[in-house]
C-alpha positions as CSV (number, residue, x, y, z in Angstrom):
1,M,52.1,-24.3,119.0
2,R,48.3,-24.1,119.4
3,D,47.6,-27.7,118.4
4,E,47.0,-29.6,121.6
5,A,47.5,-32.9,119.7
6,I,51.2,-32.3,119.3
7,I,54.2,-31.2,121.3
8,R,54.0,-27.5,122.0
9,N,57.3,-27.0,123.8
10,R,59.1,-24.4,121.6
11,A,62.5,-25.8,122.6
12,K,61.6,-29.3,121.6
13,I,60.1,-28.1,118.3
14,L,63.3,-26.1,117.5
15,S,65.5,-29.1,118.5
16,A,63.7,-31.3,115.9
17,V,65.1,-28.9,113.3
18,S,68.6,-28.7,114.7
19,N,68.7,-32.5,115.3
20,A,67.8,-33.0,111.6
21,K,70.7,-30.7,110.6
22,A,73.1,-32.6,112.9
23,L,71.9,-35.9,111.5
24,L,72.8,-34.8,107.9
25,V,76.3,-33.9,109.1
26,L,76.6,-37.2,110.9
27,R,75.4,-39.2,107.9
28,K,78.1,-37.5,105.7
29,E,80.8,-38.6,108.2
30,F,79.6,-42.2,108.8
31,G,77.5,-43.0,105.7
32,S,74.4,-43.7,107.8
33,F,73.0,-43.2,111.3
34,D,72.9,-47.0,111.6
35,R,76.7,-47.3,111.1
36,Y,77.2,-44.6,113.7
37,V,74.9,-45.7,116.4
38,W,75.7,-49.5,116.5
39,K,79.3,-48.8,117.7
40,F,77.9,-47.8,121.1
41,D,76.9,-50.0,124.0
42,D,76.7,-47.4,126.7
43,K,73.8,-45.0,127.0
44,D,75.9,-42.2,128.6
45,V,78.6,-42.4,126.0
46,L,76.0,-42.3,123.2
47,S,74.2,-39.4,124.8
48,K,77.4,-37.4,125.3
49,D,78.6,-38.0,121.8
50,L,75.3,-37.0,120.3
51,K,75.3,-33.8,122.4
52,K,78.9,-33.1,121.3
53,R,77.7,-33.4,117.7
54,G,74.9,-30.8,118.2
55,F,71.9,-33.0,119.0
56,R,69.5,-31.7,121.7
57,F,67.1,-33.5,124.0
58,V,69.2,-36.7,123.9
59,G,70.0,-37.4,127.5
60,P,70.9,-40.8,128.9
61,T,67.2,-41.8,129.4
62,I,66.4,-41.0,125.8
63,A,69.6,-42.8,124.6
64,E,68.8,-45.9,126.6
65,S,65.2,-46.1,125.4
66,F,66.4,-45.7,121.8
67,M,69.1,-48.4,122.3
68,Q,66.5,-50.8,123.7
69,A,64.0,-50.0,121.0
70,V,66.4,-50.8,118.1
71,G,68.0,-53.8,119.8
72,I,71.4,-52.5,120.8
73,R,70.6,-53.2,124.4
74,N,68.5,-56.0,125.8
75,D,67.6,-55.1,129.4
76,H,64.7,-57.5,129.6
77,E,64.8,-59.8,132.7
78,R,65.9,-63.4,132.3
79,G,62.8,-65.5,131.7
80,C,61.0,-62.6,129.9
81,Y,59.8,-63.9,126.5
82,R,60.9,-60.7,124.8
83,R,64.5,-61.2,126.0
84,A,64.7,-64.5,124.2
85,E,63.1,-63.1,121.1
86,L,65.7,-60.3,120.9
87,I,68.6,-62.7,121.5
88,R,67.4,-64.9,118.6
89,A,66.9,-61.9,116.3
90,R,70.3,-60.6,117.0
91,A,71.9,-64.0,116.3
92,V,70.5,-63.9,112.7
93,T,71.2,-60.2,112.1
94,P,74.6,-59.5,110.4
95,A,77.2,-57.8,112.6
96,R,77.3,-54.1,112.2
């Protein structure tokens, strides 16, 4: 809590522990987080489902950022080089 180089919000620190426990339960049910998460295409639905499963600090903004980062969502504008890269990458990635 005293280290200024890391998150010092007690609730966020405790949520990392509870989220890890919730992830272990989720992995038992689905086999992997990957199998679970790729069934979603809506940030609000993902956020609500994660919260229902005991995850904390997983609001719609966090869910959307995650979905963009892993390639579930491609919100780049048309003409953006990154949009085209992600579309090509998804075309060669096996369906989940």
